[in-house]
C-alpha positions in Angstrom: -19.3 42.4 36.5 -16.4 39.9 36.8 -14.2 41.0 33.9 -11.1 39.2 35.2 -13.1 36.0 35.6 -14.5 36.3 32.1 -11.0 36.7 30.7 -9.7 33.8 32.7 -12.5 31.5 31.6 -11.9 32.4 28.0 -8.2 31.7 28.4 -7.3 35.3 27.6 -5.3 36.1 30.6 -2.3 33.8 30.2 0.2 35.9 32.2 -1.4 34.7 35.4 -1.0 31.1 34.6 -2.8 28.4 36.6 -1.8 29.6 40.0 -5.0 30.2 42.1 -3.1 32.4 44.6 -2.1 34.7 41.8 -5.7 35.0 40.7 -6.7 35.9 44.3 -4.1 38.6 44.5 -4.9 40.1 41.1 -8.7 40.1 42.0 -7.9 41.8 45.3 -5.7 44.4 43.7 -8.4 45.1 41.1 -10.9 45.6 43.9 -8.6 48.1 45.7 -8.2 49.9 42.4 -11.9 50.0 41.9 -12.4 51.8 45.3 -9.9 54.5 44.2 -11.7 54.8 40.8 -14.8 55.8 42.8 -12.8 58.4 44.8 -9.4 60.0 44.3 -8.6 58.3 40.9 -12.1 59.0 39.5 -10.7 61.6 36.9 -8.5 58.8 35.5 -11.4 56.6 34.5 -11.5 57.6 30.8 -7.7 57.1 30.6 -8.0 53.7 32.4 -10.5 52.5 29.8 -8.2 53.4 27.0 -5.1 51.8 28.7 -7.1 48.7 29.4 -8.0 48.2 25.7 -4.9 49.5 24.0 -2.2 46.8 23.7 0.4 49.5 22.9 -0.1 51.7 25.9 3.2 52.0 27.8 3.2 50.4 31.3 4.8 53.6 32.7 1.6 55.6 31.8 -0.4 57.0 34.7 -3.3 54.6 34.5 -1.0 51.6 34.1 1.2 52.7 37.0 -1.8 53.0 39.3 -2.7 49.4 38.4 0.9 48.3 39.0 1.1 50.0 42.4 -2.1 48.2 43.4 -0.8 44.9 42.3 2.5 45.3 44.1 0.6 46.0 47.4 -1.2 42.7 47.1 1.5 40.6 45.4 4.8 41.7 47.0 6.9 39.1 45.0 5.4 40.1 41.7 8.8 41.4 40.4 10.3 38.0 41.0 8.0 36.6 38.4 7.7 39.7 36.2 10.8 41.9 36.3 8.8 44.4 34.3 5.1 45.4 35.0 2.9 42.6 33.5 1.0 44.7 30.9 -1.7 42.0 30.2 -2.6 41.7 33.9 -2.6 45.4 34.4 -4.9 46.0 31.4 -7.3 43.4 32.8 -7.2 45.0 36.2 -8.0 48.4 34.8 -11.0 47.3 32.8 -12.2 45.1 35.8 -11.7 47.9 38.3 -13.7 50.4 36.2 -16.5 47.8 35.8 -16.6 47.2 39.5 -16.6 50.9 40.4 -19.4 51.4 37.8 -21.6 49.0 39.8 -21.5 51.3 42.8 -21.5 54.7 41.0 -23.7 55.5 38.0 -21.6 58.5 37.0 -18.5 56.3 36.8 -20.6 53.9 34.7 -21.7 56.6 32.3 -18.1 57.9 32.0 -16.9 54.4 31.2 -19.8 53.9 28.8 -18.7 57.0 26.8 -15.1 56.1 26.8 -15.5 52.4 26.1 -17.6 52.9 23.0 -15.1 55.2 21.5 -12.2 52.9 22.4 -13.8 49.9 20.9 -14.5 51.8 17.7 -11.0 53.2 17.4 -8.7 50.5 18.9 -8.2 46.9 17.9 -9.7 44.7 20.6 -8.3 41.4 19.1 -8.8 38.5 21.5 -10.7 40.6 24.1 -13.4 41.7 21.7 -16.1 39.4 23.2 -15.7 40.3 26.9 -15.4 44.0 26.1 -18.5 43.8 24.0 -20.3 42.2 26.9 -19.3 45.0 29.2 -20.3 47.7 26.6 -23.7 46.0 26.1 -24.4 45.8 29.8 -23.5 49.5 30.4 -25.5 50.4 27.3 -28.7 48.8 28.7 -28.3 50.5 32.1 -27.7 53.9 30.5 -30.5 53.4 28.1 -32.9 52.9 31.0 -31.7 55.9 33.0 -31.9 58.1 30.0 -35.4 56.9 29.0 -36.5 57.8 32.6 -35.3 61.3 32.3 -36.2 62.0 28.6 -39.6 60.3 28.3 -42.7 62.1 29.6 -44.2 59.9 32.3 -47.9 59.4 32.8 -49.1 61.8 35.5 -52.8 61.5 36.2 -54.6 64.7 36.8 -57.0 62.9 39.2 -55.9 62.9 42.8 -58.1 60.7 45.0 -58.9 62.3 48.3 -57.7 60.5 51.4 -60.3 58.7 53.4 -61.5 60.0 56.8 -62.1 57.5 59.5 -65.8 57.2 60.5 -66.7 57.9 64.1 -69.4 55.4 65.1 -69.6 56.1 68.8 -72.6 58.1 70.1 -70.7 59.6 73.0 -67.2 60.1 74.4 -67.0 58.6 77.9 -65.6 60.8 80.7 -64.9 60.1 84.4 -66.8 62.6 86.7 -68.1 62.7 90.2 -71.2 64.7 89.1 -73.4 61.6 88.9 -72.6 60.4 92.4 -73.0 63.9 93.7 -76.5 64.2 92.1 -77.5 60.9 93.6 -76.5 62.2 97.0 -78.8 65.2 96.4 -81.7 62.9 95.6 -81.1 60.7 98.6 -81.1 63.6 100.9 -84.8 63.1 101.8 -87.2 66.0 102.1 -86.9 69.3 100.3 -85.3 71.1 103.1 -82.6 68.6 103.5 -82.2 68.5 99.7 -81.9 72.2 99.5 -79.4 72.4 102.4 -77.3 69.7 100.9 -77.4 71.1 97.4 -76.7 74.6 98.6 -73.5 73.5 100.3 -72.3 71.5 97.3 -73.8 73.5 94.4 -70.5 75.3 93.4 -68.6 72.0 93.4 -71.4 70.3 91.5 -71.3 73.0 88.8 -67.5 72.8 88.6 -67.7 69.0 88.1 -70.2 69.4 85.3 -68.1 72.1 83.6 -64.9 70.1 84.1 -66.6 67.1 82.3 -67.7 69.4 79.5 -64.1 70.8 79.2 -62.6 67.3 79.0 -65.1 66.2 76.4 -64.5 69.4 74.3 -60.7 68.9 74.5 -61.0 65.2 73.6 -63.2 66.0 70.6 -60.9 68.8 69.5 -57.8 66.6 69.8 -59.4 63.8 67.7 -60.5 66.3 65.0 -57.1 67.8 64.8 -55.5 64.4 64.5 -57.9 63.4 61.8 -57.2 66.7 60.0 -53.5 66.3 60.3 -53.6 62.8 58.9 -55.9 63.9 56.1 -53.7 66.9 55.2 -50.5 64.8 55.4 -51.7 62.1 53.1 -53.2 64.6 50.7 -50.0 66.7 50.7 -47.9 63.5 49.9 -50.2 62.7 47.0 -50.1 66.3 45.7 -46.3 66.4 45.9 -46.0 63.1 44.0 -48.3 64.4 41.3 -46.3 67.7 41.0 -43.0 65.8 40.8 -44.4 63.6 38.0 -45.7 66.8 36.1 -42.3 68.5 36.7 -40.4 65.5 35.4 -42.6 65.4 32.3 -42.0 69.1 31.7 -38.3 68.7 32.1 -38.2 65.8 29.7 -40.1 67.8 27.1 -37.8 70.8 27.7 -34.8 68.6 27.1 -36.2 67.2 23.9 -37.3 70.7 22.7 -33.9 72.2 23.4 -32.1 69.4 21.5 -34.5 69.6 18.5 -34.3 73.4 18.5 -30.5 73.3 18.5 -30.5 70.8 15.6 -33.1 72.5 13.5 -31.7 76.0 13.8 -28.1 74.9 13.2 -27.0 77.9 15.3 -24.1 78.0 17.7 -24.9 79.5 21.1 -21.2 79.9 21.9 -20.2 81.6 18.6 -23.6 83.2 18.0 -23.5 82.3 14.3 -24.8 79.5 12.2 -22.5 76.5 12.0 -22.6 76.7 8.2 -20.7 80.0 8.4 -17.8 78.4 10.2 -15.0 76.4 8.7 -15.4 72.6 8.8 -12.8 72.3 11.5 -14.4 75.0 13.7 -17.9 73.7 13.1 -17.0 70.2 14.2 -15.3 71.3 17.4 -17.7 74.1 18.3 -20.8 71.8 17.7 -19.4 69.2 20.0 -18.7 71.8 22.7 -22.2 73.4 22.3 -24.0 70.0 22.5 -22.0 69.2 25.6 -23.0 72.4 27.2 -26.6 71.9 26.2 -26.9 68.3 27.4 -27.1 66.8 31.0 -24.1 64.6 32.0 -25.8 61.5 30.4 -27.3 62.2 27.0 -29.3 59.8 24.8 -27.7 58.2 21.8 -30.0 60.3 19.6 -28.0 63.4 20.6 -24.9 61.9 19.0 -26.9 61.1 15.9 -28.2 64.7 15.7 -24.7 66.1 16.2 -23.3 64.0 13.3 -26.2 65.1 11.1 -25.8 68.8 12.0 -22.1 68.7 11.2 -22.7 66.8 7.9 -25.3 69.4 6.9 -23.2 72.4 7.9 -19.8 71.3 6.5 -20.4 68.6 3.9 -18.6 66.1 6.3 -15.0 66.5 5.0 -12.3 64.4 6.6 -10.3 66.2 9.3 -7.2 65.5 11.3 -6.2 66.2 14.9 -3.5 68.5 13.7 -6.1 70.6 12.0 -8.3 70.7 15.1 -5.3 71.8 17.2 -4.6 74.7 14.9 -8.1 76.3 15.3 -8.8 79.1 17.8 -12.0 77.3 18.8 -9.9 75.1 21.2 -10.2 78.1 23.6 -13.8 77.1 24.2 -12.8 73.8 25.7 -12.9 73.5 29.5 -9.8 72.9 31.5 -9.0 69.2 32.1 -6.0 67.1 33.2 -3.2 65.7 31.2 -3.3 62.1 32.4 -1.8 59.2 30.4 -2.7 57.7 28.1 -3.8 61.0 26.5 -7.4 61.5 25.4 -8.5 63.0 22.1 -9.0 66.2 24.0 -5.4 66.2 25.1 -4.4 65.7 21.5 -6.5 68.6 20.3 -5.4 71.1 23.1 -1.9 70.1 23.9 -0.8 68.4 20.7 -0.3 65.1 22.5 -0.2 61.7 20.8 -3.1 59.6 21.7 -3.5 55.8 21.0 -7.0 56.5 19.8 -6.0 58.3 16.6 -2.8 59.3 14.8 -2.4 63.0 14.4 -2.6 62.7 10.7 -5.5 60.2 10.5 -8.3 61.6 8.4 -11.7 61.2 10.1 -15.1 62.5 8.9 -16.0 65.8 10.6 -19.3 64.4 12.0 -17.7 61.4 13.5 -14.9 63.4 15.0 -17.4 65.7 16.6 -19.2 62.8 18.2 -15.9 61.4 19.6 -15.0 64.7 21.1 -18.5 65.1 22.6 -18.2 61.7 24.3 -14.9 62.7 25.9 -16.3 66.0 27.1 -19.2 64.1 28.7 -16.9 61.5 30.2 -14.5 64.2 31.7 -17.4 66.1 33.2 -18.7 62.9 34.8 -15.4 62.1 36.4 -14.7 65.4 38.0 -14.0 64.9 41.7 -16.4 67.6 42.7 -19.3 65.9 40.9 -21.9 64.4 43.2 -22.1 60.7 43.4 -25.3 58.9 42.2 -26.4 56.2 44.3 
């Protein structure tokens, strides 16, 4: 997805001007940054999405600095034109680089999908609203398809057609042997005495020739039968494995659905081992987000967020909460360890008391919505861990 091109065509990247050489250098820098978002800078993807959308993010933040470093490598005289890092160009590079990295890595795409949706909801997108919405819609379609494949039981027919066996139409298997010529020599010997004398001298060799022919025929027939059996068993095994994989996928999808519905219907926290309704609203919102994150695979369906919001609403009455209130609860100890990259995420704001551009610390947000936002970040952080396996 050519985010930089979309912004240029819409006249939304005015810092570049009309110099084609600058466009080439910015594109090249964004491509280099995309490669790093797929490798060593992968944990920075959620922060990069926020920095790319937030117009107030400082250019000295970690994500913006990574973009500025990439730009200076490609455009050595950039500081002659921009004494300070060009924020608008760097923001475009960040969004464009994440979009490019997402095309090569589904986990980066999913992490960007979680982060971008929250950023669009919480931050003013102003002039960039349309291209950002296009990116979000594209990622949403891709994630929707991948989630549907994992969560929807697939048709797995119980009938497995047996492989065909090649028909053998020949009446005999030809074999080279001197037995026929030797027999003809016996017949041509003349009278019985000559026949007997000739046969007696060659009888052992004649029998050996006959038996050798039989042995060759037996080995040839056995070899052909083994080859036919191997082909039959191999094809049948492939069909059986395919059928078993389909059945296992169906069972897994039903298990995922069952676990999610069970969690929602019981309203019980597996981490706290109590009902969410017995917790304070602040604890319930945070613990429910963590529990759902632990229950779900790295990419969860949108329905999971809907059920999370409903559960928190039912358990707490959905009061409005602040980041300061979340930071004060002991439930933050359940959160996994994660970095402190800039700009800070909501998780950084909850654990470390950081200021995040996504929400002010005293902004009042309904408990259910806050739980969903935290769940998305937990999912995004897990997807961008460097030890995670890449999805082709």
